[in-house]
N, C-alpha and C positions, 0 to 999 in steps of 0.2 A: 124790526128785523129779528127773526128767530134764529136759534142756534143752527137749525137745519139749513136755513137760507144762507147763513155765513159759510157753512161747509160746502154747500152747492156752488156758491160763487167762487170759493177757493178752488174747488175741483175744476170748474170751467176755465179759470185762469191757468191752472196747471196744465190742463189739456191743451190750451192754446200755446203754452210755452213748449210743450212736447212737439207740437206740430211745427213750430218755428225752427226748433232744433233739427227735426227731420228734413225740413225744407233746406236749411243751411247745409246739411250733410249732402243733399242731392247736388248741391253746387260744387262739391269737391270732386275733382276728377279721378276716375278710376282708369283702368286700361282701355276702356271703350268709350265711344262717343255717346253723349246724352244731351238731349235738348235742355235739361235742367241746368247745365253748366252755363248757358248763355242767355236763357229766356228772361232772366230778371236784370240783366245788365241795362243800365239807364243810358239812353241816347238823347243827346241834345239836338232836337230837330223841330222844325215848324215853330220856333220861338218858345218851345217848352221842353220838358223832359219826359220821355216815354220809355217804356220797357221794350226790348227787342220783340217780345212775343206780340206786342200790340202793333208792330210795324211790319212784321214778316212772318212767313211760314217757316218753321224749323223742322227739318227731317234728318233722319240718319240713313242714307242710302246704303252705306256699308258699315260694318262694326267700328271702324276707326275713322269714319268721315262724318262730318256734320255739314249739312247744307242749309243755308239761310237764303230764302227767296223773298226779298222785300216786295210789298204790294205796290209801292211807288219807287221806281228805279232811281229817282233823285236822292233817295235816302241811303243808298249803298255806301257812299263815302262816309257819312255820319256813323252808320252802324259799324263799319270797319274800324274807324277811329275809336269808338266806344269800346270795342272788344280789345283793342290794343291797350287802351288806358286802364282797363279792368285788371291788368297785371295778373292774368291767369296763366301766363306762359303759352298763350295760343297765338298762332300766326295765321290770320285770315288771308285768303287769296281770292281776289275777285276774278270771276270767269264770266264775262258777259253780264247778265242781270242776276247772277247768283254769287254768293260768297261761300267759299268752301273752307272748312277748317279740317286739317289732317292731324290725327293724334298719333304721335310716335309712341313706341313702347316706353313705359315708365321705367326709369332706372331704379335700382334698389334704394339708392340715396334719396331720390325724389319721393318714393313710396313712404319712407320713414318720415320725411318732412311733412307729407300729407297727414300721416297719423298723428303727428304732433299738433297740427292745425285742428284735426278732428277732436282731439282731447281737450283743446282749449275751448272749442265750441260746446262740447259736452259739459265742461265745467261751468261755462257761462249759463247754460241751461239749468244746471243743478242749482246754481246761485239764485237764478230767477225764481225757481220753484221754492227755494227757502225764503226768499223775500215775500212770496205770496203767503207762505205759512206764517211768517212773522206778522204780516199785516192782519191776517185772519185771526191770529192768536190775540193781537191787541183788541180787535173787534169783539172777540169772545169774552175777554176779561171785562171790557167796558160794558158790554151788553149784560153780562151776568151781574155786574155790580149795580147797574141801573134798574134792571127789571126783577131783581130778586130771585134769579134762578138758583136752584140748590147747588151746593158745592159738588155733589155727586154728578149732576148733569153737566156742570162745567168741566169737571175732570174727564168725563166720558167724551165730551165734545173735543177736548184737547187731545185725547188718545186717538180719536177718529181722524183728527186733522194730521196728527203725526203719522198715522198709518197711510193716509192719502199721500203725504209728502214722500214717505219711503217708497210707495208704489210707483209714483211718477219718476223719482230718481232712478229706480230700478229699470223702468221702461227706457229712460234716456241711456242708461248704461247698456241695455240690450241693443239699442239702435247703434251705439258706438261700437260694440263688439262686432256686430254684423257688418258695418261699414268698413271697419279696420280689416276684417277678413277679406272683404271684397277688394280692397286696395292692395293688400299684400299677396293676393293670388296672382301668380304670374301667368 
């Protein structure tokens, strides 16, 4: 494995971490309805566990309303229970073959609570990026020692890895600022 391969692999892992953080951010409620809030909730149905998006169509007919229409009407009760268990502060209401979720206006207190949750998610993402850096750094040192790479090449690879780490941490911070702004906007 070359130094470039190690750096490429580290960059791929950091990129995946960034995507995971962005996906987690999407699940945090703002003042408006979003399918991302419920699509990944796991539902115990048909003897296995499936995501809501695999069981139903999710739409937003109005800015503060989410509509979930299961493809199999027998799964409505299971989906409703899963949403309640997810502890997102959502109250699903079944209307015929559709589940509707109405989003009340967020209080300032709740908005601050959500920003704290976002900050924790962002910190977890930053820690994950740093773990990738640590693992890649260990690989770099081991590879440099085993294959006789010059000290200059090793130091340059370490600098590149640190720059990559700083870039991905900055990206996560940008996503955090954007999401906080979205939540705090009344």
